[in-house]
C-alpha angles and dihedrals in degrees: 000000000000091000092052090052092050092050091052091051092049090053090068110096114244090232094052106129119237113215114203116220130186111243105232095183123101132189135183141181119193124178128205097024124186128355102280148160088235118099096215120042135160141153122219122182144164127193127194112201123198139180129033106339094007090148090058096053094044089053091045093051092047092053095043096048093051090051101040106037099064090046094054111115091231096048091111102028105039113013094175091060091042091056095045095047093043092053090049091050092050092048090053092045091055088071092061097050109095092208093062132067103193090183089069104032144033145167143224119232127205108179128176123192113197117205113174105293095350129089118199111197125197114185138183121178131343104325109110145206127201136174122225123202128204096212097208111021092177092055113145104234092190091211102131092117102028124111122241091257092050089047094055090047093051092048092050089054092048102042097084092054095041100044130064132172135213126183119242094184139024121226112246105219126169092248096046117119109275093011096074092046092053093048096046090044088057092051099264128129129229122205118202122240106284089220138353112294095025122103133248111243141214118233136184094217137046091238088061096232102119122079107327100203114191097214137053099218130040146131109259119008090117091166087077099034092104092055099058106278102134139188096219110117125220104242122200137166128221133186120225123220110284097185127121094276110021112182113180136147131197126218119196116179145156121245091268084082098038098046093086103007124074123218090252092052092048092053091049092049093050097035093053089056089057092046093047091048093050093047087062092053100061121129128209091279091052092244114150113238112235102197115156097227091054093051093047087053091051092051090051091049091048092052092047091048091052094049092046092051091048091052090049092052091050090053092049093049105030107022113215096359124085136159123241109281120211130164141169122202121189126175102212103208091051100037097079098041 
């Protein structure tokens, strides 16, 4: 593997220019989060800034949400209202921060609040969260005597039956049902994707020359506030597996991951890292070791594999250009141990 990596590096011409780019994405994991009656709590979030100063507004929103949400009077009694009102407050506050010009920039926000076996998702824009399930975590891989090559082959045959995916959020694109109607009802214009893989966009004028925002909800982007681009998140609640051996992992990522990777592909990429890792931790009775350090390592490897694959897809499709790529991977039944 090391040799293959070196050969790939040597294929890059010495005179190939390197263009520096400010990373406008932000990500955070906080646990525990908020004083609560729940035993297990955490907040996971990614933000994808865009426009002039996009990195400033994504950082601002990250900081403000962490501070404001847990202080909201409805944080314990009505979390949907707490999220919606907190997002509105942060959007308004962005106008008073001298470092930010919300007329010219904005950010997505994909925020998950974990409370015991419940996930509350609040989403703005086209960042995304999914949950992957390893359907039978105590599966006997029967690999004690297989070679590494045979092991990878066996896992590739098993992954489709062992792994499943469920969405935690829905992308809010300008041409999504309900989003287009709101924008056009407010006097805005939506242009369709010019080709597969490219986004629909919001415009101020019928000629589609002014603004061209690629999402229908965000914090900031006040130049298109009057034409139906809103800062109200879509809030939803999801129950995690409460069976005897729940084995679920959460992926939260910006659209740098999702541009060329589907939710199903992402779950397979990450899930196979867990399966491969566990197959190498089998004792003589074929019982899978559940040590915390090992599982943390597998989550890290899964996240790295997902980001590497996303970068590879960008290179294959766009050459030297790629969007910022940010991802969080958490394996739920190990995260709180």
